[in-house]
C-alpha positions as CSV (number, residue, x, y, z in Angstrom):
1,X,60.3,122.5,98.0
2,X,59.5,125.1,95.4
3,X,60.4,124.8,91.8
4,X,63.3,127.0,91.7
5,X,64.7,125.3,95.0
6,X,65.0,122.0,93.0
7,X,66.0,123.4,90.0
8,X,69.3,124.6,92.3
9,X,70.0,121.5,94.0
10,X,69.4,119.2,90.3
11,X,71.8,122.3,89.0
12,X,74.5,121.9,91.8
13,X,74.6,118.1,91.1
14,X,74.9,118.4,87.6
15,X,78.1,120.6,88.4
16,X,79.3,117.9,90.7
17,X,78.9,114.7,88.5
18,X,79.1,115.8,84.7
19,X,82.7,116.4,84.9
20,X,85.6,114.1,83.4
21,X,86.5,112.4,86.3
22,X,83.4,110.2,86.8
23,X,83.9,108.8,83.1
24,X,86.2,106.1,84.1
25,X,84.1,104.1,86.5
26,X,80.9,104.7,83.5
27,X,80.0,102.8,80.5
28,X,80.2,105.8,78.6
29,X,84.3,105.1,79.1
30,X,84.4,102.8,76.5
31,X,83.3,104.9,73.3
32,X,85.8,107.4,75.1
33,X,88.6,104.9,74.4
34,X,88.0,105.7,70.6
35,X,88.3,109.4,68.4
36,X,87.0,108.0,65.2
37,X,83.3,108.7,64.7
38,X,82.0,105.5,64.1
39,X,84.3,104.0,66.5
40,X,82.6,105.7,69.2
41,X,79.2,105.0,68.0
42,X,79.4,101.5,67.6
43,X,81.5,101.4,70.9
44,X,79.0,103.4,72.5
45,X,75.6,101.7,71.0
46,X,77.0,98.1,72.8
47,X,78.0,99.6,76.2
48,X,74.3,101.4,76.3
49,X,73.2,98.2,75.0
50,X,74.7,96.4,77.9
51,X,73.8,98.9,80.2
52,X,72.4,96.6,83.0
53,X,73.6,95.2,86.2
54,X,76.8,95.9,87.9
55,X,78.7,99.3,86.2
56,X,81.9,97.3,86.5
57,X,80.8,94.1,84.5
58,X,79.0,96.2,81.8
59,X,82.7,97.8,81.5
60,X,84.4,94.3,81.4
61,X,82.2,93.3,78.9
62,X,82.0,96.1,76.6
63,X,86.0,96.1,76.8
64,X,85.5,92.2,75.9
65,X,83.8,92.7,73.1
66,X,85.9,95.5,71.7
67,X,88.6,93.4,72.1
68,X,86.9,90.7,70.1
69,X,87.0,93.2,67.5
70,X,90.3,93.7,67.6
71,X,89.9,97.3,68.9
72,X,88.9,98.4,65.6
73,X,84.6,98.1,65.9
74,X,83.9,99.7,62.7
75,X,86.7,98.2,60.3
76,X,85.9,95.4,62.0
77,X,81.9,95.7,61.5
78,X,82.2,96.8,58.0
79,X,85.2,94.3,56.5
80,X,84.6,91.3,58.4
81,X,83.7,87.6,57.2
82,X,81.0,85.5,58.2
83,X,83.5,83.1,59.4
84,X,85.4,85.3,61.7
85,X,82.1,85.3,63.9
86,X,83.3,82.3,65.4
87,X,85.3,84.3,67.9
88,X,82.2,85.6,69.3
89,X,80.9,82.1,70.9
90,X,82.3,82.5,74.4
91,X,80.6,85.9,74.6
92,X,77.8,86.3,77.1
93,X,76.6,89.2,78.8
94,X,73.6,88.1,81.4
95,X,70.6,86.9,78.6
96,X,73.0,88.9,75.7
97,X,74.4,85.2,73.9
98,X,75.7,84.7,71.2
99,X,72.6,84.1,68.7
100,X,71.8,88.1,70.0
101,X,75.7,89.0,69.1
102,X,75.0,87.6,65.5
103,X,72.5,89.4,64.8
104,X,73.4,93.1,66.1
105,X,76.7,92.1,63.8
106,X,74.3,91.4,60.5
107,X,72.3,94.7,61.2
108,X,75.2,96.9,61.7
109,X,77.2,95.6,58.8
110,X,74.0,95.8,56.6
111,X,73.4,99.5,58.3
112,X,77.4,100.3,57.2
113,X,77.3,99.2,54.0
114,X,74.7,101.9,53.3
115,X,74.9,104.6,55.4
116,X,78.1,106.3,57.8
117,X,76.0,106.6,61.0
118,X,73.2,105.1,63.3
119,X,71.6,108.6,63.5
120,X,70.0,109.1,60.3
121,X,67.6,106.4,62.2
122,X,67.1,109.5,65.0
123,X,66.2,111.9,62.5
124,X,62.8,110.6,60.8
125,X,60.6,112.4,63.1
126,X,59.4,115.3,65.0
127,X,59.7,113.8,68.1
128,X,61.8,111.0,70.0
129,X,58.9,108.6,70.5
130,X,58.2,107.7,66.9
131,X,62.2,107.7,66.2
132,X,62.7,105.0,68.8
133,X,59.7,102.7,67.3
134,X,61.4,103.5,63.8
135,X,64.8,102.4,65.1
136,X,63.7,99.4,66.4
137,X,61.5,98.0,63.2
138,X,64.4,98.8,61.0
139,X,67.2,97.1,63.3
140,X,64.6,93.7,63.5
141,X,63.5,94.1,59.7
142,X,66.4,92.0,58.3
143,X,64.8,88.0,57.6
144,X,67.4,86.4,60.1
145,X,66.3,88.8,63.2
146,X,65.6,86.0,66.1
147,X,62.7,86.6,67.9
148,X,64.3,86.4,71.3
149,X,67.4,89.3,70.4
150,X,63.8,91.6,70.1
151,X,64.3,92.2,73.9
152,X,67.6,93.9,73.8
153,X,66.3,96.6,71.6
154,X,63.3,98.5,73.3
155,X,60.8,100.3,71.9
156,X,57.9,102.9,73.0
157,X,55.2,100.5,71.2
158,X,55.9,98.2,73.7
159,X,55.8,100.7,76.5
160,X,59.7,100.2,77.4
161,X,61.1,103.3,79.1
162,X,63.7,102.4,76.6
163,X,66.4,103.6,79.4
164,X,69.5,102.4,77.5
165,X,68.4,104.1,74.1
166,X,67.8,106.9,75.8
167,X,71.4,107.0,77.3
168,X,72.7,106.4,74.3
169,X,70.8,109.1,72.4
170,X,72.4,111.6,75.5
171,X,75.9,110.1,75.0
172,X,75.7,111.0,71.3
173,X,73.8,114.1,70.9
174,X,74.4,116.3,73.9
175,X,77.6,118.6,73.9
176,X,79.3,120.7,76.6
177,X,82.0,122.5,77.6
178,X,82.9,119.4,79.9
179,X,83.3,116.7,77.1
180,X,81.3,113.6,79.1
181,X,79.4,113.6,76.5
182,X,80.1,113.5,72.6
183,X,78.0,115.8,70.8
184,X,78.9,113.8,67.4
185,X,75.2,113.5,66.3
186,X,74.0,117.0,65.2
187,X,70.9,116.9,63.2
188,X,69.0,116.2,66.4
189,X,68.7,118.4,69.0
190,X,69.1,118.1,72.8
191,X,65.8,119.4,73.6
192,X,64.5,116.3,71.7
193,X,66.1,113.9,74.0
194,X,64.4,111.8,76.6
195,X,65.7,110.8,79.8
196,X,66.9,107.8,80.5
197,X,64.6,106.6,83.6
198,X,65.9,103.8,85.2
199,X,65.0,102.4,89.1
200,X,67.6,104.8,90.4
201,X,66.3,108.1,88.4
202,X,62.6,106.7,89.1
203,X,63.2,106.7,92.9
204,X,65.1,110.2,93.2
205,X,63.0,111.8,90.8
206,X,59.8,110.3,92.7
207,X,61.5,111.6,95.9
208,X,61.9,115.2,94.7
209,X,58.0,115.1,93.6
210,X,59.1,115.5,89.8
211,X,57.3,112.2,88.9
212,X,53.8,111.0,90.0
213,X,52.6,108.0,87.6
214,X,53.4,104.7,89.7
215,X,54.2,102.3,86.7
216,X,58.3,102.6,85.5
217,X,57.2,102.8,81.7
218,X,57.2,105.1,78.6
219,X,54.6,107.6,79.9
220,X,56.9,107.9,83.1
221,X,59.5,108.8,80.7
222,X,57.4,111.1,79.3
223,X,55.9,112.8,82.4
224,X,59.5,113.6,83.8
225,X,61.4,114.5,80.9
226,X,58.3,116.9,80.6
227,X,59.5,118.6,84.2
228,X,62.9,117.8,83.4
229,X,62.3,120.5,80.3
230,X,60.7,123.3,82.8
231,X,64.5,123.6,84.5
232,X,66.0,123.8,81.1
233,X,63.9,123.7,77.8
234,X,66.9,123.1,75.8
235,X,68.9,120.8,77.2
236,X,66.8,118.6,79.7
237,X,68.8,115.3,80.2
238,X,71.6,117.2,81.4
239,X,70.0,116.2,84.7
240,X,70.5,113.1,84.6
241,X,74.0,113.1,85.8
242,X,72.0,114.5,88.9
243,X,69.5,112.1,89.2
244,X,71.0,108.8,88.2
245,X,74.2,109.8,90.5
246,X,72.6,111.0,93.4
247,X,70.4,107.0,93.2
248,X,74.2,105.5,92.9
249,X,76.3,107.4,95.1
250,X,74.5,109.2,97.3
251,X,73.2,108.0,100.5
252,X,70.9,110.5,100.8
253,X,70.1,113.8,99.2
254,X,72.2,117.0,100.6
255,X,70.0,119.9,100.3
256,X,71.7,123.1,99.6
């Protein structure tokens, strides 16, 4: 199959799945419950971090966390007192436990006391790889950072695909008339984004001969993003709608 045929195939799937109809069944539904910028950002960050495993479970655990924050995540993060963290003692999502959540709350409270957005951490460098490394290092820069919590925020420095952070960035940066992604962050160009590479995206990308690398790691993320940039250099990560949805929702690729 030629370059143009694959592009037409993927463009068709983007049109099919980049629609508000699919919000409710996806973790992006959590930030869509809010209208204030910081609420969207915090809800999106947590639901992206929780995004491994079954989507229904991810959504339910994200909703549970928002309820524990009184469904006002920004106000809770900024204003809560340490004693109020006791309410989270029973909260667990897979390997994300109370200790991890306590540090996330600590960092976010510290951050929002100085900045009005997480965007600042992803604009320090011209390429997203260095920004992701910067964010990881900054996130764990506080003295109370537990070693065990580091596994929940990926970094290219450890060769991770950084799938969950790249998905969060797609949500915050991309903007189109469909209104699925938010387009809240204006200092990052969509062309800088990296594709969120997970097992589903990898499998479909290899089936379409878009990805050659055997390991699912940061170099594979770079390779696939570079290929997708040939289809749309200004917005390569829109093809996440196609690759992920084919991998999860379709039993086979339907050729045009």
